[in-house]
BAFI-3210 file (N, C-alpha, C; in Angstrom, 3 decimals, decimal comma, padded with zeros to 6 digits):
// residues 173
n [1|2|3|4|5|6|7|8|9|10|11|12|13|14|15|16|17|18|19|20|21|22|23|24|25|26|27|28|29|30|31|32|33|34|35|36|37|38|39|40|41|42|43|44|45|46|47|48|49|50|51|52|53|54|55|56|57|58|59|60|61|62|63|64|65|66|67|68|69|70|71|72|73|74|75|76|77|78|79|80|81|82|83|84|85|86|87|88|89|90|91|92|93|94|95|96|97|98|99|100|101|102|103|104|105|106|107|108|109|110|111|112|113|114|115|116|117|118|119|120|121|122|123|124|125|126|127|128|129|130|131|132|133|134|135|136|137|138|139|140|141|142|143|144|145|146|147|148|149|150|151|152|153|154|155|156|157|158|159|160|161|162|163|164|165|166|167|168|169|170|171|172|173]
n.u [-054,325|-053,079|-050,902|-051,943|-053,073|-051,243|-049,787|-052,014|-051,675|-049,046|-049,838|-051,217|-049,865|-047,830|-049,716|-050,280|-048,037|-046,742|-048,429|-047,289|-044,459|-044,437|-045,561|-043,528|-041,491|-042,122|-042,200|-040,509|-037,267|-036,643|-035,831|-033,453|-032,677|-029,551|-028,953|-030,178|-028,998|-026,811|-027,862|-028,379|-026,864|-023,481|-020,798|-017,667|-014,435|-011,541|-008,638|-005,134|-002,969|000,239|000,794|003,718|003,715|004,559|003,742|001,139|001,679|000,990|000,053|-001,366|-001,394|000,841|002,982|000,649|-001,679|-004,464|-006,642|-009,982|-013,012|-016,568|-019,954|-021,846|-024,604|-026,036|-027,993|-030,394|-029,976|-031,879|-032,349|-031,031|-031,024|-029,235|-027,208|-025,768|-025,836|-023,702|-023,798|-023,115|-024,898|-027,487|-025,518|-024,746|-022,133|-020,763|-021,100|-021,818|-021,207|-022,227|-022,527|-022,059|-022,798|-020,768|-019,118|-018,712|-019,314|-020,685|-019,552|-018,725|-017,698|-016,343|-017,168|-015,349|-015,621|-016,573|-016,318|-016,215|-014,066|-014,728|-013,537|-012,036|-011,445|-011,918|-011,251|-012,148|-011,843|-012,376|-009,976|-008,508|-008,804|-009,980|-009,617|-011,665|-012,224|-010,602|-011,195|-011,184|-012,119|-013,410|-014,432|-016,343|-018,390|-018,738|-019,900|-019,249|-018,533|-020,289|-019,281|-017,849|-015,395|-013,528|-011,238|-009,747|-008,279|-007,442|-007,498|-006,404|-007,393|-006,730|-004,269|-002,394|-001,531|-000,023|-001,528|-003,756|-006,996|-008,293|-011,686|-013,202|-015,979|-018,479|-021,145|-024,167|-025,719]
n.v [054,194|053,495|055,128|057,318|056,767|056,641|059,027|060,685|059,779|060,451|063,184|063,708|063,131|065,205|067,274|066,882|067,042|069,621|071,747|071,524|071,646|074,066|075,418|074,873|076,232|078,934|079,587|081,984|082,720|082,670|085,464|086,000|087,942|088,816|090,513|090,084|087,750|089,385|091,051|092,633|092,667|093,399|092,777|094,567|095,112|097,154|096,749|098,003|098,096|098,401|098,687|097,310|096,832|094,182|092,810|093,088|094,813|094,566|097,273|098,095|098,182|099,760|102,479|104,059|103,718|101,936|099,303|099,657|099,036|098,390|098,293|097,562|097,970|096,287|097,271|097,230|099,404|102,038|103,182|101,386|098,505|096,432|097,142|097,293|098,888|100,133|101,251|102,434|102,751|105,292|106,508|106,634|104,717|103,315|102,234|099,055|097,369|095,813|093,057|089,694|086,057|083,447|080,191|079,354|082,085|085,570|087,846|091,353|095,256|097,927|101,086|103,999|106,567|109,765|111,196|113,296|113,702|115,185|118,489|117,292|116,253|112,783|110,200|107,181|104,268|100,837|098,015|095,526|092,394|090,113|087,320|085,502|082,954|084,295|086,706|090,225|091,217|093,804|093,232|090,517|088,159|085,939|082,340|080,429|081,492|083,505|086,034|089,374|090,480|092,997|095,258|098,340|101,504|104,697|108,122|110,971|114,220|114,426|112,790|110,232|107,245|104,501|102,983|100,404|099,528|097,029|095,720|094,024|092,044|090,340|088,412|088,848|086,417]
n.w [055,592|057,813|058,422|058,796|061,279|062,788|062,386|063,673|066,011|066,847|066,802|068,722|070,840|070,632|071,284|073,998|075,094|074,659|075,853|078,413|078,325|077,574|079,491|081,838|080,578|080,257|083,021|085,045|086,080|089,701|091,445|093,972|096,360|097,560|098,784|101,345|102,820|104,185|105,971|109,071|112,421|113,673|115,149|115,136|114,314|113,484|112,027|111,844|109,041|107,492|103,969|101,929|099,561|099,007|101,496|104,059|106,963|110,169|112,197|114,190|117,313|117,603|118,924|119,858|118,484|117,977|117,866|116,261|117,466|117,343|116,938|114,155|111,654|108,880|106,101|103,667|100,731|100,119|097,572|095,642|094,161|094,229|096,094|099,634|102,484|105,286|108,580|111,424|114,174|114,057|112,108|109,045|107,261|105,107|101,636|100,061|096,680|093,746|094,209|094,559|094,137|095,590|095,783|098,694|099,861|099,806|097,827|097,145|096,105|097,625|096,621|095,742|098,321|100,061|103,319|106,224|108,529|111,453|110,822|108,275|105,257|104,330|102,248|101,228|099,811|098,496|098,691|096,548|097,924|098,231|095,988|093,749|091,400|089,221|089,398|091,635|094,692|097,007|099,746|101,420|102,679|104,672|104,493|106,397|109,065|109,422|108,895|107,792|105,825|104,810|102,942|102,953|101,712|102,933|102,274|103,432|103,307|100,775|100,391|099,820|101,135|102,273|103,973|105,274|106,049|107,493|107,866|110,283|110,544|112,546|112,623|114,837|116,468]
ca.u [-054,984|-052,320|-049,745|-052,780|-053,304|-049,636|-049,439|-052,476|-051,409|-048,022|-049,973|-052,121|-048,932|-047,295|-050,496|-050,590|-046,639|-046,776|-048,687|-046,612|-043,605|-044,835|-045,944|-042,415|-040,529|-042,462|-041,556|-039,933|-036,573|-036,845|-034,659|-033,255|-032,009|-028,205|-028,340|-030,746|-027,910|-026,078|-028,263|-028,253|-026,236|-022,306|-019,603|-016,570|-013,074|-010,912|-007,347|-004,746|-001,734|000,959|001,252|005,126|004,066|004,615|002,555|000,602|002,089|000,341|000,618|-002,439|-000,864|002,416|002,846|-000,769|-002,339|-005,182|-007,823|-011,241|-014,207|-018,051|-021,059|-022,727|-025,891|-026,038|-028,877|-030,652|-029,930|-033,266|-032,735|-030,646|-031,583|-027,776|-026,168|-025,894|-025,374|-023,446|-024,492|-022,840|-026,258|-028,276|-024,731|-023,931|-020,477|-019,787|-021,633|-021,048|-021,931|-021,341|-022,792|-022,000|-022,456|-019,592|-019,604|-018,862|-019,438|-021,231|-018,261|-018,820|-016,973|-016,617|-016,908|-014,819|-016,622|-015,871|-016,794|-015,727|-013,896|-014,883|-013,096|-010,940|-012,048|-011,581|-011,579|-012,254|-011,872|-012,229|-008,790|-008,641|-008,504|-010,735|-009,600|-012,307|-012,276|-009,924|-011,727|-010,854|-013,194|-012,894|-014,736|-016,517|-019,489|-018,270|-020,896|-018,803|-018,833|-021,007|-018,455|-017,976|-014,174|-013,486|-010,205|-010,008|-007,095|-007,730|-006,509|-006,847|-007,001|-006,181|-002,952|-002,564|-000,446|000,018|-002,258|-004,745|-007,478|-009,003|-012,909|-013,638|-017,355|-018,980|-022,854|-025,063|-026,504]
ca.v [054,306|053,075|055,814|058,136|057,066|056,732|060,606|061,208|059,106|061,555|064,868|063,712|062,813|066,077|068,279|066,459|067,276|070,849|072,523|071,205|072,379|075,855|075,985|075,178|077,257|080,392|080,154|083,104|082,302|083,159|086,444|086,181|089,095|088,186|091,272|089,348|087,106|089,999|092,157|092,305|093,738|092,725|093,307|094,861|095,561|097,605|096,647|099,000|097,844|099,239|097,983|097,498|096,014|092,496|091,979|094,199|094,660|095,025|098,449|098,585|098,340|100,312|103,932|104,272|103,855|100,849|098,701|100,081|098,310|098,928|097,421|098,300|097,320|096,151|097,556|097,368|100,602|102,608|103,908|100,692|097,089|095,976|097,897|097,314|099,788|099,647|101,987|102,531|103,332|106,032|107,186|105,942|104,663|103,147|101,140|097,885|097,341|094,504|091,816|088,443|084,698|082,566|078,750|079,851|083,380|086,455|088,944|092,847|096,079|098,960|102,631|105,386|107,521|110,705|111,858|114,448|113,331|116,678|119,197|116,888|115,361|111,689|109,400|105,987|102,900|099,614|097,406|094,266|091,809|088,643|086,881|084,582|083,104|085,299|088,429|090,354|092,270|094,138|092,716|089,285|087,941|084,075|081,712|079,409|081,940|084,711|087,282|090,056|091,044|094,665|096,070|099,786|102,491|105,825|109,408|111,987|115,437|114,181|112,823|108,987|106,531|102,832|102,670|099,714|098,995|095,880|095,733|092,477|091,817|088,819|088,790|088,852|085,267]
ca.w [056,887|058,924|058,496|059,310|062,724|063,424|062,357|064,469|067,402|067,164|066,841|069,996|072,080|070,700|071,546|074,875|075,858|074,331|077,073|079,792|078,226|077,804|081,183|082,444|079,781|080,817|084,684|085,215|087,270|090,874|091,489|095,078|096,734|098,235|100,374|102,665|103,696|104,927|106,864|110,470|113,357|113,653|116,028|114,290|114,652|112,353|112,031|110,601|108,433|106,306|102,470|101,915|098,376|099,221|102,246|104,902|108,231|111,509|113,169|115,342|118,823|117,608|118,863|120,492|117,515|118,543|116,848|116,673|117,754|117,583|116,488|112,826|111,287|107,433|105,723|102,041|100,510|099,585|096,215|094,599|094,413|094,258|097,238|101,100|103,309|106,993|109,622|113,119|115,020|113,037|111,038|107,815|107,376|103,691|101,000|099,236|095,584|092,925|095,208|093,631|095,078|095,245|096,639|100,207|100,122|099,049|097,543|096,879|096,233|098,143|095,715|096,105|098,859|101,041|104,340|107,086|109,960|112,058|109,586|107,751|104,384|104,208|101,202|101,564|098,928|098,531|098,177|096,072|098,848|097,878|094,783|093,449|089,872|088,156|089,819|093,050|095,289|098,239|100,621|101,272|103,713|104,480|105,061|107,434|110,577|109,011|109,149|106,712|105,830|103,968|103,020|102,234|102,113|103,247|101,767|104,584|103,122|099,557|100,751|100,109|102,119|101,950|105,365|104,583|107,025|107,564|108,852|110,130|111,496|113,202|112,895|115,984|116,077]
c.u [-054,242|-051,418|-050,550|-053,010|-052,342|-049,447|-050,521|-052,155|-050,101|-048,419|-050,576|-051,263|-048,391|-048,315|-050,883|-049,230|-046,535|-047,363|-047,947|-045,239|-043,565|-044,943|-044,657|-041,679|-041,155|-042,490|-040,516|-038,675|-036,952|-035,647|-034,389|-032,248|-030,830|-028,402|-029,131|-029,915|-026,953|-026,576|-028,580|-027,224|-025,123|-021,537|-018,502|-015,418|-012,183|-009,118|-006,590|-003,386|-000,913|001,250|002,665|005,292|004,330|003,901|002,178|001,287|001,500|000,662|-000,461|-002,352|000,371|002,079|001,456|-001,662|-003,174|-006,190|-008,921|-012,363|-015,505|-018,963|-021,603|-023,672|-025,882|-027,587|-029,003|-030,373|-031,601|-033,671|-031,917|-030,871|-030,242|-026,588|-026,823|-024,887|-025,047|-022,915|-023,567|-024,434|-027,131|-026,904|-024,239|-022,134|-019,963|-020,986|-021,174|-022,104|-021,614|-021,702|-022,959|-021,846|-021,573|-019,777|-019,789|-018,940|-019,856|-020,093|-018,826|-017,315|-017,533|-016,281|-016,087|-015,777|-015,967|-016,572|-015,924|-015,341|-013,490|-014,446|-012,055|-011,839|-011,228|-011,945|-011,385|-012,646|-011,639|-010,840|-009,266|-008,083|-008,947|-010,418|-010,343|-012,404|-011,834|-010,598|-011,295|-012,066|-012,392|-013,213|-015,997|-017,495|-019,140|-019,686|-020,405|-019,023|-019,347|-020,594|-018,271|-016,229|-013,914|-012,122|-010,449|-008,581|-008,004|-007,158|-006,920|-006,352|-006,218|-004,678|-002,851|-001,455|-000,511|-000,384|-003,368|-005,475|-008,494|-010,208|-012,904|-015,110|-017,956|-020,560|-023,280|-025,719|-027,893]
c.v [054,305|054,410|057,106|058,149|056,633|058,532|061,111|060,837|060,359|062,748|064,748|063,702|064,626|067,497|067,995|067,099|068,966|071,622|072,703|072,055|073,705|076,305|075,864|075,983|078,654|080,576|080,980|082,348|083,069|083,872|086,454|087,290|088,791|089,067|090,797|088,752|088,091|090,810|091,488|093,369|092,513|093,457|093,473|095,332|096,005|097,694|097,645|098,240|098,953|098,394|097,798|097,116|094,687|091,905|093,060|093,661|095,442|096,087|098,606|098,829|099,329|101,817|104,715|104,320|102,026|100,528|099,682|099,363|099,041|097,602|098,157|097,130|097,248|096,185|097,494|098,721|101,128|102,515|102,525|099,332|095,954|096,630|097,805|098,440|099,612|101,016|101,836|103,322|103,991|106,557|106,231|105,882|104,272|101,995|100,455|097,653|096,277|093,440|090,647|087,077|083,954|081,042|078,811|081,287|084,516|087,746|090,294|093,965|097,087|100,757|103,282|106,144|108,384|111,130|112,597|113,863|114,583|117,605|118,794|115,999|114,071|110,952|107,800|105,290|101,745|099,242|096,191|093,316|090,242|088,298|085,432|084,369|084,127|087,051|088,911|091,225|092,593|093,840|091,394|088,659|086,269|083,469|080,985|080,108|083,162|085,657|088,332|090,617|091,901|094,865|097,373|100,722|103,833|107,159|110,209|113,438|115,455|113,345|111,033|108,212|105,229|102,228|101,774|099,257|098,523|095,724|094,295|092,602|090,422|089,006|087,897|087,186|085,288]
c.w [058,057|059,283|059,228|060,618|063,631|063,492|063,528|065,649|067,807|067,771|068,200|070,981|072,285|071,309|072,832|075,753|075,670|075,417|078,296|079,405|078,108|079,003|082,076|081,747|080,445|082,215|084,409|086,462|088,358|091,425|093,295|095,205|098,040|099,505|101,712|103,612|104,440|105,834|108,192|111,572|113,507|114,628|115,142|114,773|113,103|112,553|111,048|110,519|107,578|105,040|102,255|100,099|098,294|100,212|103,220|106,228|109,279|112,308|114,238|116,821|118,860|117,958|119,426|119,459|117,840|117,371|117,400|116,881|117,984|117,094|115,192|112,507|109,758|106,837|103,969|102,062|099,880|098,240|095,170|095,290|094,500|095,310|098,626|101,638|104,599|107,556|111,204|113,961|113,607|111,897|110,092|108,023|105,726|103,114|100,430|098,030|094,859|093,400|094,152|094,520|094,795|096,137|098,039|100,817|099,301|098,773|097,135|096,613|096,863|097,349|096,558|096,983|099,803|102,148|105,186|108,235|110,910|110,913|108,623|106,939|104,491|102,782|101,294|100,082|099,243|097,969|097,478|096,848|098,696|096,241|094,749|091,958|088,835|088,499|091,295|093,434|096,516|099,410|100,313|102,637|103,294|105,406|106,343|108,935|110,410|109,668|107,703|106,950|104,581|103,852|102,474|102,452|102,074|102,863|103,062|103,724|101,421|099,340|100,724|100,868|102,013|103,536|104,822|106,095|106,728|108,443|108,609|111,145|111,664|113,554|114,284|115,721|116,735]
res [m|r|n|t|c|k|n|a|g|k|l|l|l|i|l|t|i|l|p|f|t|m|l|f|s|s|c|e|e|i|s|v|d|l|r|n|e|l|l|g|e|y|d|f|e|i|k|a|f|l|d|d|g|d|q|l|n|y|i|g|d|e|n|g|l|y|d|i|t|g|t|t|q|v|r|k|n|d|q|y|d|d|v|i|d|f|y|d|g|g|v|f|l|f|s|g|e|r|i|r|k|t|e|n|s|i|v|f|d|i|p|e|q|e|f|w|l|g|a|i|p|v|t|l|r|g|l|n|y|w|d|i|d|d|q|s|y|h|g|a|y|l|y|a|d|k|s|v|e|i|a|f|a|a|e|v|m|d|v|s|s|d|l|v|l|l|f|i|a|y|k|h|q]
***
């Protein structure tokens, strides 16, 4: 009889705890859209470098080449939940994909994209610039100063070069 009371007590305890564990285990993980962190307006500067294989050499102010400045807006892509789009006013500039969160940043890649500069075809592709946890990414949003940095290579009329463009943008407060 005594074992029956003990077993009944254990059964009652299990039946009391079981609904709570089922309640907590059935909760879905809350999905956070990392793109929300990047949304907004930024002042940007594009700096030109030549890649000599060992380092990037700044050429922005040489021979009449000047840094490009402007304002860009980062928006969520309407078709894909894991893509951000960069615009200059209403003009689409480029997209970022493979968005991942790290300890102090959000990293992403720039897929190869083609656009026309007047009558000239330009192919833009991201370059590995940020190395985090044995992975390389083309761009990052840095929490510390609310900035975006992206490295690009550009091919003009299907001719590749050692030209590297760094896109550096600071979020409006």
